[in-house]
C-alpha positions in Angstrom: 10.6 5.0 -19.2 12.2 3.6 -16.1 11.4 4.7 -12.5 15.0 4.8 -11.4 18.5 3.4 -11.9 17.4 0.0 -10.6 14.7 -0.2 -13.3 17.2 1.0 -16.0 19.7 -1.7 -15.0 17.0 -4.4 -15.5 16.9 -3.2 -19.3 20.6 -2.8 -19.9 20.7 -5.9 -22.3 17.9 -4.4 -24.5 18.3 -1.9 -27.2 16.6 1.5 -27.4 16.7 4.7 -25.3 16.1 4.4 -21.5 14.7 7.3 -19.8 15.1 7.7 -16.1 12.0 9.2 -14.6 13.6 9.2 -11.1 10.3 8.0 -9.5 7.0 6.3 -10.5 4.3 8.4 -12.0 2.2 7.3 -9.1 4.1 10.1 -7.2 2.4 12.8 -9.3 -1.1 11.2 -8.6 -0.4 11.1 -5.0 0.5 14.7 -4.9 -2.7 15.7 -6.6 -4.7 13.7 -4.0 -2.7 15.2 -1.1 -3.2 18.7 -2.4 -6.9 18.2 -2.5 -7.4 16.6 0.9 -9.3 19.4 2.2 -12.0 18.7 -0.3 -12.4 15.1 0.7 -15.2 14.4 3.1 -14.8 10.8 3.9 -15.3 9.8 7.5 -12.1 8.8 9.4 -12.2 7.2 12.9 -11.5 9.5 15.9 -9.3 6.9 17.5 -5.9 5.6 16.1 -6.4 3.1 13.3 -4.6 1.1 10.6 -5.7 0.3 7.0 -5.7 -3.2 5.8 -6.2 -4.1 2.1 -5.7 -7.7 0.9 -6.6 -8.7 -2.7 -3.7 -10.6 -4.3 -4.8 -13.9 -5.9 -2.2 -16.0 -4.0 -3.6 -14.7 -0.6 -7.4 -14.9 -1.2 -7.6 -18.0 -3.4 -6.2 -20.3 -0.8 -8.7 -20.9 2.1 -5.8 -21.9 4.4 -3.8 -18.8 3.6 -6.7 -16.4 3.8 -7.9 -17.8 7.0 -4.4 -17.3 8.5 -4.4 -13.7 7.3 -7.9 -13.1 8.8 -6.7 -14.7 12.1 -3.7 -12.3 12.0 -5.9 -9.2 11.3 -8.2 -10.2 14.3 -5.2 -10.5 16.7 -3.8 -7.0 15.4 -7.3 -5.6 16.1 -6.9 -6.2 19.7 -4.1 -3.5 19.7 -5.6 -1.0 17.2 -8.7 -0.3 15.3 -8.7 -1.7 11.8 -10.3 -0.4 8.7 -10.5 -3.4 6.3 -10.9 -2.1 2.7 -12.6 -4.8 0.7 -11.9 -5.2 -3.0 -14.8 -7.1 -4.6 -12.9 -10.4 -5.0 -11.8 -10.1 -1.3 -15.4 -9.7 -0.1 -16.5 -12.6 -2.3 -13.8 -14.9 -0.8 -14.7 -13.8 2.7 -18.3 -14.9 2.0 -17.3 -18.1 0.3 -15.1 -19.2 3.3 -17.9 -18.0 5.8 -15.5 -15.4 7.2 -17.5 -12.2 6.3 -20.1 -12.4 9.1 -17.5 -13.2 11.8 -15.4 -10.1 10.8 -18.5 -7.9 10.5 -19.3 -8.6 14.2 -15.8 -7.8 15.4 -15.9 -4.5 17.4 -12.5 -3.3 16.3 -12.7 -4.2 12.6 -14.6 -2.0 10.4 -15.3 -3.4 6.9 -15.5 -0.8 4.3 -15.9 -0.9 0.5 -13.1 0.0 -2.0 -13.0 3.8 -2.5 -11.9 6.2 -5.2 -8.3 7.2 -5.1 -8.6 10.6 -3.3 -10.7 9.0 -0.6 -8.4 6.1 0.0 -5.3 8.3 0.1 -7.0 10.4 2.9 -7.6 7.2 4.8 -4.2 5.9 4.7 -2.7 9.4 5.2 -4.6 9.7 8.5 -3.7 6.1 9.5 -1.0 4.9 11.8 0.2 2.3 9.4 -0.8 0.1 6.5 -1.1 -3.7 6.1 -1.3 -4.7 2.4 -0.2 -7.1 -0.3 -0.4 -4.5 -3.1 2.6 -3.0 -4.8 1.0 0.3 -5.4 0.2 0.6 -1.7 3.9 -0.2 -1.0 4.9 2.8 -3.1 2.3 5.1 -1.7 3.3 4.3 1.9 6.9 5.1 0.8 6.0 8.4 -0.6 3.9 9.3 2.4 6.5 8.1 4.9 3.9 5.7 6.3 4.8 2.4 8.0 3.8 -0.6 5.9 3.6 -4.2 6.5 3.5 -6.3 3.3 1.8 -9.7 3.6 3.9 -11.3 0.8 6.9 -13.5 0.4 8.4 -11.3 -2.3 7.8 -7.9 -4.0 8.9 -6.7 -7.4 9.2 -3.1 -6.1 12.1 -1.7 -4.2 10.4 1.5 -2.7 10.7 1.6 1.0 12.2 -1.8 1.7 14.3 -1.8 4.8 13.0 1.7 5.6 9.3 2.0 6.2 8.2 -1.1 4.4 8.6 -4.5 6.0 8.3 -7.6 3.9 6.7 -10.0 6.2 7.4 -13.3 4.4 4.7 -14.5 6.7 7.2 -14.8 9.5 5.6 -14.3 13.0 8.7 -12.6 14.5 8.8 -10.0 11.7 5.0 -9.4 11.8 5.0 -9.0 15.7 8.0 -6.8 15.6 6.4 -4.4 13.1 3.1 -4.3 15.0 4.7 -3.6 18.3 7.2 -1.1 17.0 5.4 0.4 13.8 6.3 3.9 14.9 10.0 3.4 14.4 9.2 2.7 10.7 7.8 6.1 10.0 10.1 8.0 7.7 10.3 11.6 6.6 8.5 12.5 3.4 10.9 13.5 0.6 10.8 17.1 -0.4 12.2 16.6 -3.9 10.3 18.3 -6.6 10.7 15.6 -9.2 7.8 15.0 -11.5 8.1 11.7 -13.4 5.2 12.7 -15.7 6.9 16.0 -16.7 10.0 14.1 -17.5 8.0 11.7 -19.7 6.2 14.6 -21.4 9.5 16.4 -22.1 11.0 13.3 -23.6 8.0 12.6 -25.8 8.1 16.1 -27.2 11.8 15.6 -27.9 11.1 12.5 -29.8 8.2 14.0 -31.7 10.4 16.7 -33.3 
């Protein structure tokens, strides 16, 4: 099961049936979360804010790299309020590098724990933009039409690149351009009714006959 022509092309040298699901099954999960937003009671800031989530090993395991990212987040917080969602390994490294207390005292950076999916989607859906190093966040921002800055050198996903998603490559000019002009990276949400999960179920039923 391949989430588009690009994914199918990656498998062209392999035998077997390749099924194009058009999009990732994440799209179906996201729709469920969006359709239930009125049931979510998580508190969101009254002022404009962005969501930051950093957890990739190559970013948090290097003290030098992580300190650079934290410095960047502090600078961005001077322009907009930040909700920093802490994965357990991220919090652990912040404490290990003696960065946690410093961040917790910042008036424009709010440290929050990792949430369940519905709560998290409400937070990013209400935000101005996302700063992340996660592939799933890249896809979610694309399906939501939300501006997204990826703090990575490379990404294995194609969703949103060159549209609403900016791959920073840790270049200051690209980062600053995004922060100063993030609104121009907002895109319209697709109205297509494709359900990757339904395509998969249909194909499984066909093979089961």
